[in-house]
C-alpha positions in Angstrom: 8.3 -34.8 19.7 8.2 -34.0 16.0 5.4 -31.8 14.6 4.1 -34.8 12.5 3.7 -36.9 15.6 1.8 -34.1 17.4 -0.5 -33.3 14.5 -1.1 -36.8 13.2 -1.2 -38.0 9.6 -2.9 -36.0 7.0 -3.2 -38.9 4.4 -6.8 -39.8 3.8 -6.5 -40.5 0.1 -7.8 -38.4 -2.8 -10.8 -36.2 -2.1 -14.1 -37.2 -3.8 -15.9 -34.6 -5.8 -18.6 -34.4 -3.2 -16.1 -33.9 -0.4 -14.3 -31.2 -2.4 -17.6 -29.4 -3.0 -18.4 -29.7 0.7 -15.1 -28.1 1.7 -15.5 -25.3 -0.9 -19.0 -24.6 0.4 -17.9 -24.6 4.0 -15.1 -22.2 3.0 -17.6 -19.9 1.3 -19.9 -19.9 4.3 -17.0 -19.3 6.7 -15.6 -16.5 4.7 -19.0 -14.8 4.6 -19.7 -15.4 8.3 -16.3 -14.3 9.4 -16.6 -11.0 7.6 -20.0 -10.3 9.1 -19.8 -11.6 12.7 -17.0 -14.1 13.1 -17.1 -17.8 14.1 -17.0 -19.2 10.6 -14.6 -21.9 11.9 -17.7 -23.5 13.6 -18.7 -24.4 10.0 -15.4 -25.5 8.5 -13.9 -27.3 11.4 -16.8 -29.7 11.9 -16.9 -30.3 8.2 -13.3 -31.4 8.2 -13.9 -33.6 11.3 -16.9 -35.2 9.5 -14.6 -36.0 6.5 -12.3 -37.9 8.8 -9.4 -35.5 9.5 -7.7 -35.5 12.8 -8.6 -32.5 15.0 -5.2 -30.8 14.9 -4.7 -31.4 11.2 -8.2 -30.0 10.6 -7.4 -27.0 12.8 -4.1 -26.1 11.1 -5.4 -26.7 7.6 -8.5 -24.7 8.5 -6.4 -21.8 9.7 -4.2 -21.7 6.6 -7.1 -22.0 4.3 -9.2 -19.3 5.9 -6.4 -16.6 5.9 -7.3 -15.6 2.4 -10.9 -15.1 3.4 -9.9 -12.9 6.3 -7.8 -10.8 4.0 -10.6 -10.7 1.4 -13.1 -9.5 4.1 -10.7 -6.8 5.3 -10.3 -5.5 1.7 -14.0 -5.6 1.3 -14.3 -3.3 4.4 -11.5 -0.9 3.3 -13.8 2.0 3.0 -14.6 1.7 6.8 -10.9 1.5 7.6 -10.2 5.1 6.5 -8.8 7.1 9.4 -8.1 4.0 11.6 -4.4 3.6 10.8 -3.3 4.7 14.4 -5.6 2.0 15.9 -4.4 -0.6 13.5 -0.7 0.1 14.2 -1.2 -0.3 18.0 -3.6 -3.2 18.0 -1.8 -5.1 15.3 1.1 -5.6 17.6 -1.1 -7.3 20.2 -2.8 -9.4 17.5 0.5 -10.6 16.0 2.1 -11.4 19.3 -1.0 -13.2 20.5 -1.5 -15.2 17.3 2.2 -16.3 17.4 1.9 -17.4 21.1 -1.3 -19.3 20.4 0.2 -21.1 17.4 3.3 -22.0 19.4 1.0 -23.5 22.1 -0.7 -25.6 19.6 2.6 -27.0 18.2 4.2 -27.4 21.7 1.4 -29.2 23.5 0.5 -32.9 22.7 -2.3 -33.4 20.2 -4.3 -35.1 23.0 -4.6 -31.8 24.8 -6.1 -30.1 21.8 -8.5 -33.0 21.2 -9.7 -33.0 24.8 -10.1 -29.2 24.7 -11.9 -29.0 21.4 -15.5 -29.7 22.6 -15.1 -27.3 25.5 -13.6 -24.6 23.2 -16.5 -25.0 20.8 -19.1 -24.8 23.5 -17.4 -21.6 24.9 -17.4 -20.2 21.4 -21.2 -21.0 21.0 -21.9 -19.2 24.3 -20.0 -16.2 23.1 -21.8 -16.1 19.8 -25.2 -16.5 21.5 -24.8 -13.8 24.2 -22.3 -11.4 22.5 -24.9 -8.6 21.8 -26.2 -8.7 25.4 -22.8 -8.9 27.0 -21.4 -6.1 24.8 -24.4 -3.9 25.6 -24.2 -4.5 29.3 -20.5 -3.8 29.5 -20.7 -0.8 27.2 -23.3 0.7 29.5 -20.9 0.7 32.3 -18.8 3.7 33.3 -15.6 3.3 31.3 -13.6 5.7 29.2 -14.0 5.4 25.4 -10.6 6.1 24.1 -9.8 6.5 20.3 -7.3 3.6 20.5 -8.9 1.7 23.4 -6.2 2.1 26.0 -3.9 -0.5 27.6 -6.7 -2.8 28.7 -7.9 -3.2 25.1 -4.3 -4.0 24.1 -4.1 -6.8 26.7 -7.6 -8.1 25.7 -6.7 -8.2 22.0 -3.5 -10.0 22.9 -5.4 -12.6 24.8 -7.9 -13.0 22.0 -5.0 -13.5 19.6 -3.6 -16.3 21.8 -7.0 -18.0 21.6 -7.2 -17.3 17.8 -3.8 -18.8 17.1 -4.6 -21.9 19.2 -8.1 -22.6 17.9 -9.9 -19.5 16.7 -13.6 -20.2 16.5 -15.6 -17.1 17.4 -12.4 -15.0 17.6 -14.1 -12.4 15.5 -17.1 -12.3 17.9 -14.8 -11.7 20.9 -12.9 -9.0 19.0 -16.0 -7.0 17.9 -17.4 -7.2 21.4 -14.1 -5.9 22.9 -13.8 -3.1 20.3 -17.3 -2.0 20.9 -16.7 -1.8 24.6 -13.5 0.1 24.6 -13.7 2.3 21.5 -16.4 4.8 20.8 -17.0 4.4 17.0 -19.6 3.1 14.5 -20.2 -0.7 14.4 -19.3 -1.0 10.7 -16.0 0.8 11.2 -15.2 -1.5 14.2 -16.2 -4.5 12.1 -13.6 -3.5 9.5 -11.0 -3.2 12.2 -12.0 -6.6 13.5 -11.4 -8.1 10.1 -7.9 -6.7 9.9 -6.9 -7.9 13.4 -8.4 -11.4 12.8 -6.5 -11.6 9.5 -3.2 -10.7 11.3 -3.8 -13.4 14.0 -4.7 -16.1 11.4 -1.8 -15.0 9.1 1.0 -15.3 11.7 -0.4 -18.6 13.0 -0.7 -19.9 9.4 2.9 -19.0 8.7 3.9 -20.9 11.8 1.8 -23.9 10.8 3.1 -23.9 7.2 6.7 -24.2 8.5 6.3 -26.5 11.4 3.0 -28.5 11.1 1.3 -30.8 8.7 -1.0 -28.8 6.5 -3.3 -30.7 4.1 -2.8 -28.5 1.1 -5.8 -29.9 -0.9 -8.1 -28.9 2.0 -6.4 -25.6 2.6 -6.6 -24.7 -1.1 -10.3 -25.6 -1.4 -11.1 -23.6 1.8 -9.2 -20.7 0.5 -11.0 -20.7 -2.8 -14.4 -20.6 -1.0 -13.3 -18.1 1.6 -12.0 -15.5 -0.8 -15.5 -15.4 -2.5 -17.1 -15.5 1.0 -15.1 -12.6 2.2 -16.3 -10.4 -0.6 -19.9 -11.7 -0.2 -19.8 -11.0 3.5 -18.6 -7.4 2.9 -21.7 -6.9 0.7 -24.2 -8.6 2.9 -22.8 -7.4 6.2 -25.1 -4.4 6.3 -28.2 -6.3 5.3 -28.4 -9.9 6.6 -30.0 -10.3 10.0 -27.2 -11.2 12.4 -29.6 -13.1 14.6 -30.3 -15.7 12.0 -26.6 -16.3 11.4 -26.0 -16.4 15.1 -28.7 -19.1 15.6 -27.3 -21.3 12.8 -23.8 -21.1 14.2 -24.8 -21.9 17.7 -26.9 -24.9 16.6 -24.1 -26.4 14.5 -21.5 -25.8 17.2 -23.5 -27.4 20.0 -24.3 -30.4 17.9 -20.6 -30.9 17.0 -19.4 -30.4 20.6 -21.9 -32.8 22.0 -21.0 -35.4 19.4 -17.4 -35.1 20.3 -18.0 -35.3 24.0 -20.1 -38.4 23.6 
């Protein structure tokens, strides 16, 4: 089956000014949220669905568009990345391999599989967003070695997160920051910087795959990218100030509403 048959048509006609502003605004919000806590796709993906895009088209265009925001956020946290090169070298292999595998799954499986999984994936992402602090604290309190690079189990977990991120990606950052906090003994801001790099690698390798083999709506991707670049820098500035609880609540509410709407 050709990629165009799996992903569906991207032709919806010219974007209205209001729709373009909505996409830019969603990209700005997602870039900011992804840099701070992750799960910005729970803002952009529902926006694209509301504008009439098919789920797989929305997903691949969203991934391509938000790559720039991930890179922008990683650059914004470059100060916290000092001294983390050994971790990045090891864990980037897991992220790239996982992102490639997840992207290949999205292209290989029929669009109907993704469309049926989307509501469940969004609900799972919402649960992870809601309970991430409690889960991370409970697991971190257990008796486990805190290695500078996390050890083999973290490598496997980051690979698995990359597969999820390449396939869908919402709340990928939340999963990553929880895993890094569990396996690595370091400051949260430094781990958040590492999270941004790993998420950018997953999104980047999946985006390259989608650009070559899938139907990307370039108008949507470009508008998302414009907003996400600004959002990445804004998120890096706000990341130490804005209450994560408020962001978490907004993300969960939006995600639950969207998933229930899709299920019904």
